ChimeraX commands (.cxc) that place a marker at each C-alpha (Angstrom):
marker #1 position 0.00,0.00,0.00 radius 0.5
marker #1 position 2.81,2.42,0.78 radius 0.5
marker #1 position 4.47,1.48,-2.49 radius 0.5
marker #1 position 1.29,2.30,-4.43 radius 0.5
marker #1 position 0.97,5.65,-2.64 radius 0.5
marker #1 position 4.63,6.48,-3.30 radius 0.5
marker #1 position 4.19,5.49,-6.97 radius 0.5
marker #1 position 1.14,7.77,-7.28 radius 0.5
marker #1 position 2.97,10.63,-5.58 radius 0.5
marker #1 position 5.93,10.18,-7.90 radius 0.5
marker #1 position 3.59,10.16,-10.90 radius 0.5
marker #1 position 1.78,13.27,-9.61 radius 0.5
marker #1 position 5.10,15.05,-9.04 radius 0.5
marker #1 position 6.23,14.20,-12.57 radius 0.5
marker #1 position 2.95,15.50,-13.96 radius 0.5
marker #1 position 3.26,18.69,-11.88 radius 0.5
marker #1 position 6.80,19.27,-13.25 radius 0.5
marker #1 position 5.58,18.77,-16.81 radius 0.5
marker #1 position 2.73,21.25,-16.26 radius 0.5
marker #1 position 5.16,23.75,-14.72 radius 0.5
marker #1 position 7.68,23.29,-17.57 radius 0.5
marker #1 position 4.95,23.66,-20.19 radius 0.5
marker #1 position 3.57,26.75,-18.47 radius 0.5
marker #1 position 7.05,28.30,-18.33 radius 0.5
marker #1 position 7.64,27.58,-22.03 radius 0.5
marker #1 position 4.28,29.07,-22.98 radius 0.5
marker #1 position 5.01,32.21,-20.96 radius 0.5
marker #1 position 8.43,32.58,-22.59 radius 0.5
marker #1 position 7.03,32.09,-26.11 radius 0.5
marker #1 position 4.12,34.46,-25.50 radius 0.5
marker #1 position 6.47,37.14,-24.16 radius 0.5
marker #1 position 8.75,36.70,-27.17 radius 0.5
marker #1 position 5.84,36.93,-29.63 radius 0.5
marker #1 position 4.46,39.97,-27.83 radius 0.5
marker #1 position 7.86,41.67,-28.01 radius 0.5
marker #1 position 8.25,40.91,-31.73 radius 0.5
marker #1 position 4.77,42.06,-32.67 radius 0.5
marker #1 position 4.91,45.18,-30.49 radius 0.5
marker #1 position 8.27,46.31,-31.85 radius 0.5
marker #1 position 7.15,45.49,-35.38 radius 0.5
marker #1 position 4.01,47.57,-34.97 radius 0.5
marker #1 position 6.01,50.43,-33.45 radius 0.5
marker #1 position 8.47,50.41,-36.37 radius 0.5
marker #1 position 5.69,50.32,-38.95 radius 0.5
marker #1 position 3.76,53.11,-37.26 radius 0.5
marker #1 position 6.84,55.33,-37.28 radius 0.5
marker #1 position 7.34,54.67,-40.96 radius 0.5
marker #1 position 5.78,57.23,-43.24 radius 0.5
marker #1 position 2.95,56.45,-45.59 radius 0.5
marker #1 position 5.35,56.78,-48.52 radius 0.5
marker #1 position 9.03,55.90,-48.32 radius 0.5
marker #1 position 11.56,58.65,-49.05 radius 0.5
marker #1 position 13.13,56.45,-51.73 radius 0.5
marker #1 position 9.76,56.17,-53.47 radius 0.5
marker #1 position 9.33,59.95,-53.44 radius 0.5
marker #1 position 12.85,60.48,-54.78 radius 0.5
marker #1 position 12.24,58.02,-57.62 radius 0.5
marker #1 position 8.91,59.61,-58.50 radius 0.5
marker #1 position 10.40,63.11,-58.54 radius 0.5
marker #1 position 13.40,61.96,-60.59 radius 0.5
marker #1 position 11.07,60.32,-63.13 radius 0.5
marker #1 position 8.88,63.43,-63.34 radius 0.5
marker #1 position 11.89,65.73,-63.81 radius 0.5
marker #1 position 13.29,63.40,-66.47 radius 0.5
marker #1 position 9.94,63.36,-68.26 radius 0.5
marker #1 position 9.74,67.16,-68.28 radius 0.5
marker #1 position 13.34,67.45,-69.50 radius 0.5
marker #1 position 12.74,64.91,-72.28 radius 0.5
marker #1 position 9.55,66.70,-73.34 radius 0.5
marker #1 position 11.30,70.07,-73.45 radius 0.5
marker #1 position 14.16,68.57,-75.46 radius 0.5
marker #1 position 11.76,67.02,-77.96 radius 0.5
marker #1 position 9.88,70.31,-78.29 radius 0.5
marker #1 position 13.11,72.28,-78.72 radius 0.5
marker #1 position 14.42,69.88,-81.35 radius 0.5
marker #1 position 11.09,69.80,-83.14 radius 0.5
marker #1 position 10.58,73.59,-83.31 radius 0.5
marker #1 position 12.91,74.31,-86.24 radius 0.5
marker #1 position 11.35,71.50,-88.23 radius 0.5
marker #1 position 7.87,72.67,-87.32 radius 0.5
marker #1 position 8.73,76.28,-88.25 radius 0.5
marker #1 position 10.11,75.13,-91.63 radius 0.5
marker #1 position 6.97,73.16,-92.33 radius 0.5
marker #1 position 4.81,76.16,-91.45 radius 0.5
marker #1 position 6.81,78.43,-93.75 radius 0.5
marker #1 position 6.68,75.91,-96.57 radius 0.5
marker #1 position 2.95,75.53,-96.07 radius 0.5
marker #1 position 2.48,79.31,-96.20 radius 0.5
marker #1 position 4.64,79.57,-99.32 radius 0.5
marker #1 position 2.58,76.85,-101.00 radius 0.5
marker #1 position -0.64,78.68,-100.26 radius 0.5
marker #1 position 0.62,82.01,-101.51 radius 0.5
marker #1 position 1.94,80.53,-104.78 radius 0.5
marker link #1:1,2 radius 0.2
marker link #1:2,3 radius 0.2
marker link #1:3,4 radius 0.2
marker link #1:4,5 radius 0.2
marker link #1:5,6 radius 0.2
marker link #1:6,7 radius 0.2
marker link #1:7,8 radius 0.2
marker link #1:8,9 radius 0.2
marker link #1:9,10 radius 0.2
marker link #1:10,11 radius 0.2
marker link #1:11,12 radius 0.2
marker link #1:12,13 radius 0.2
marker link #1:13,14 radius 0.2
marker link #1:14,15 radius 0.2
marker link #1:15,16 radius 0.2
marker link #1:16,17 radius 0.2
marker link #1:17,18 radius 0.2
marker link #1:18,19 radius 0.2
marker link #1:19,20 radius 0.2
marker link #1:20,21 radius 0.2
marker link #1:21,22 radius 0.2
marker link #1:22,23 radius 0.2
marker link #1:23,24 radius 0.2
marker link #1:24,25 radius 0.2
marker link #1:25,26 radius 0.2
marker link #1:26,27 radius 0.2
marker link #1:27,28 radius 0.2
marker link #1:28,29 radius 0.2
marker link #1:29,30 radius 0.2
marker link #1:30,31 radius 0.2
marker link #1:31,32 radius 0.2
marker link #1:32,33 radius 0.2
marker link #1:33,34 radius 0.2
marker link #1:34,35 radius 0.2
marker link #1:35,36 radius 0.2
marker link #1:36,37 radius 0.2
marker link #1:37,38 radius 0.2
marker link #1:38,39 radius 0.2
marker link #1:39,40 radius 0.2
marker link #1:40,41 radius 0.2
marker link #1:41,42 radius 0.2
marker link #1:42,43 radius 0.2
marker link #1:43,44 radius 0.2
marker link #1:44,45 radius 0.2
marker link #1:45,46 radius 0.2
marker link #1:46,47 radius 0.2
marker link #1:47,48 radius 0.2
marker link #1:48,49 radius 0.2
marker link #1:49,50 radius 0.2
marker link #1:50,51 radius 0.2
marker link #1:51,52 radius 0.2
marker link #1:52,53 radius 0.2
marker link #1:53,54 radius 0.2
marker link #1:54,55 radius 0.2
marker link #1:55,56 radius 0.2
marker link #1:56,57 radius 0.2
marker link #1:57,58 radius 0.2
marker link #1:58,59 radius 0.2
marker link #1:59,60 radius 0.2
marker link #1:60,61 radius 0.2
marker link #1:61,62 radius 0.2
marker link #1:62,63 radius 0.2
marker link #1:63,64 radius 0.2
marker link #1:64,65 radius 0.2
marker link #1:65,66 radius 0.2
marker link #1:66,67 radius 0.2
marker link #1:67,68 radius 0.2
marker link #1:68,69 radius 0.2
marker link #1:69,70 radius 0.2
marker link #1:70,71 radius 0.2
marker link #1:71,72 radius 0.2
marker link #1:72,73 radius 0.2
marker link #1:73,74 radius 0.2
marker link #1:74,75 radius 0.2
marker link #1:75,76 radius 0.2
marker link #1:76,77 radius 0.2
marker link #1:77,78 radius 0.2
marker link #1:78,79 radius 0.2
marker link #1:79,80 radius 0.2
marker link #1:80,81 radius 0.2
marker link #1:81,82 radius 0.2
marker link #1:82,83 radius 0.2
marker link #1:83,84 radius 0.2
marker link #1:84,85 radius 0.2
marker link #1:85,86 radius 0.2
marker link #1:86,87 radius 0.2
marker link #1:87,88 radius 0.2
marker link #1:88,89 radius 0.2
marker link #1:89,90 radius 0.2
marker link #1:90,91 radius 0.2
marker link #1:91,92 radius 0.2
marker link #1:92,93 radius 0.2
view
């Protein structure tokens, strides 16, 4: 009878250790996940809606587009003026 009681106590102690170990592991993992998600949220909330690099690229592309358009217009003006003069000469003749 004492042996059975000791066996049950030993089994209960082992079960209690397993519960304690599992509880400790869960607490550690939950704390780690909480830390990761909280710091991730904090970093994302400090980040602007649009990244600076994105704005720089957009501005560079817009400036390049304007420069290319002006260049095309400047290069095309003499040709356009010639065509207008030729057209006027044709009409007057």
